[in-house]
Structure formats: structure tokens, C-alpha cells
C-alpha positions as CSV (number, residue, x, y, z in Angstrom):
1,V,-1.7,-0.4,7.9
2,L,-1.0,-1.2,4.8
3,G,0.0,1.3,1.9
4,L,1.0,0.4,-1.7
5,D,4.6,1.7,-0.9
6,S,4.7,1.7,2.9
7,V,3.5,-0.3,6.0
8,Q,2.2,1.7,9.5
9,L,3.2,-0.1,12.6
10,T,1.4,1.3,15.8
11,W,1.6,0.0,19.2
12,N,0.4,0.6,22.8
13,A,3.4,1.7,25.1
14,P,4.0,-0.1,28.4
15,V,3.6,2.3,31.6
16,N,6.9,0.7,32.7
17,D,10.2,2.3,32.5
18,R,11.5,2.6,28.9
19,D,14.1,4.4,26.8
20,G,12.5,3.3,23.7
21,F,11.5,0.8,21.4
22,Y,13.0,-1.4,18.8
23,I,11.6,-2.4,15.3
24,Y,12.4,-5.5,14.2
25,E,11.7,-7.2,10.9
26,G,12.9,-11.0,11.7
27,E,16.6,-10.9,13.6
28,N,17.2,-7.3,11.6
29,T,16.6,-4.1,13.7
30,V,14.7,-1.8,11.4
31,A,14.6,1.3,13.6
32,A,15.2,2.7,17.2
33,V,13.0,5.0,18.5
34,N,12.1,7.0,21.5
35,A,10.2,6.4,24.3
36,N,7.3,8.7,23.4
37,T,6.9,7.0,19.8
38,T,3.9,4.8,19.2
39,Q,4.0,4.2,15.7
40,W,6.4,3.8,12.8
41,T,6.2,3.7,8.9
42,I,8.3,1.7,6.6
43,T,8.8,2.7,3.2
44,G,10.4,1.5,0.3
45,W,9.5,-2.3,1.1
46,D,9.2,-5.1,-1.5
47,R,5.4,-5.6,-1.7
48,S,6.1,-9.2,-3.4
49,V,7.2,-11.0,-0.6
50,Q,5.6,-10.9,3.1
51,H,7.5,-9.1,5.8
52,C,6.6,-9.6,9.8
53,Y,7.4,-7.3,12.4
54,E,8.2,-7.3,16.2
55,V,8.2,-4.1,18.6
56,V,10.4,-4.4,21.5
57,A,10.7,-2.0,24.4
58,F,14.5,-1.4,25.8
59,N,16.1,0.5,29.0
60,G,19.3,0.3,31.0
61,A,18.1,-3.4,32.2
62,G,17.5,-5.0,28.6
63,Q,14.7,-5.2,26.4
64,S,11.2,-6.3,27.1
65,A,9.7,-9.7,25.3
66,P,8.9,-9.0,21.8
67,S,5.2,-8.0,20.7
68,N,2.9,-10.1,19.1
69,S,4.4,-10.4,15.1
70,V,2.6,-8.4,12.4
71,C,3.0,-9.1,8.9
72,A,2.3,-7.8,5.7
73,G,2.3,-8.5,2.0
74,P,2.4,-10.2,-0.5
75,V,0.4,-7.1,-2.2
76,E,-0.5,-7.0,-5.8
77,T,-0.6,-3.9,-7.6
78,P,-4.2,-3.3,-8.5
79,T,-5.0,-2.9,-12.0
80,V,-7.6,-0.8,-13.5
81,Q,-9.2,-2.1,-16.9
82,P,-10.2,0.5,-19.4
83,T,-13.7,0.1,-20.9
84,A,-14.9,1.9,-23.9
85,T,-18.7,2.6,-24.9
86,I,-19.5,3.3,-28.8
87,Q,-22.8,5.3,-29.5
88,A,-24.1,5.4,-33.2
89,S,-27.5,6.8,-34.3
90,P,-29.5,3.8,-35.2
91,T,-30.1,5.7,-38.8
92,S,-26.8,5.8,-39.8
93,T,-23.4,4.2,-39.8
94,A,-21.1,4.6,-37.5
95,V,-17.5,4.0,-38.2
96,P,-15.3,4.9,-35.0
97,A,-11.7,5.8,-35.0
98,T,-9.0,4.0,-33.6
99,Q,-7.4,6.2,-30.5
100,A,-5.4,6.0,-27.4
101,V,-7.0,6.4,-24.1
102,A,-5.3,7.6,-20.8
103,G,-7.4,6.9,-17.8
104,P,-9.6,3.8,-16.9
105,T,-12.7,4.6,-18.8
106,A,-13.3,6.1,-22.3
107,T,-16.3,7.0,-23.6
108,P,-15.8,8.0,-27.7
109,T,-18.8,9.0,-29.6
110,A,-18.9,8.1,-33.1
111,S,-20.1,10.7,-35.7
112,P,-22.1,9.3,-38.6
113,T,-20.5,8.8,-41.5
114,P,-22.6,9.3,-44.9
115,V,-23.0,6.2,-46.9
């Protein structure tokens, strides 16, 4: 599962004897977790590049073959473009004031200005 600031990995544990799991990103070990753990959340990752992860079971005899590689990223930060709607009475002249708007949508209503 991919979030804006995290990646959550989930896997099925084999029924064989295992002491835990290693989570790898490329050649680097990201985490070592116990045998009952079947998900891990990675936070603080750089969203602008692709990251690929694999999970490996381990026990006293060594390591299993790696899981399928799962990749996340790059992810663009979503942007929201503000919109504005100006309403005026058809029988008057409206002069909307310039104003700063905090939030994705603004609907200023102009008051009629006498001519």
C-alpha cells in the first residue's frame, strides 16, 4: 500500500520453520522482523525515485529465496488548483475586491457598488 509518506509491505508467511524476515531494498537490509510479523511500514522515503523491496524468511539454516520484488514511486505530490466564482446582480455593477484565499475553493460574493 502506497501512501504519501510511507509504503506498507504485506506478505504471507510460509508454514516452514522460520525465525523472522528480512526486508531488503536492493542489497540493503531495511528491517529485520520476528516470525509472526506479516507487514511492515516504511516511512520517510524519497517519493521522487523508485524504491523496490523484497522479503526473505530466515532461520538458523540460512535464508529463503526472496519474495517477488515490489516497487513504489515515483509519486507526485497532488496539487489542488483553487477556483473562484464571482456573483453579481444583473442590474448593478459589481467590483470584487482582491482577497487571499486559504483552501481549494473560494466563492466570493460581490456587493453591488452604486454607480
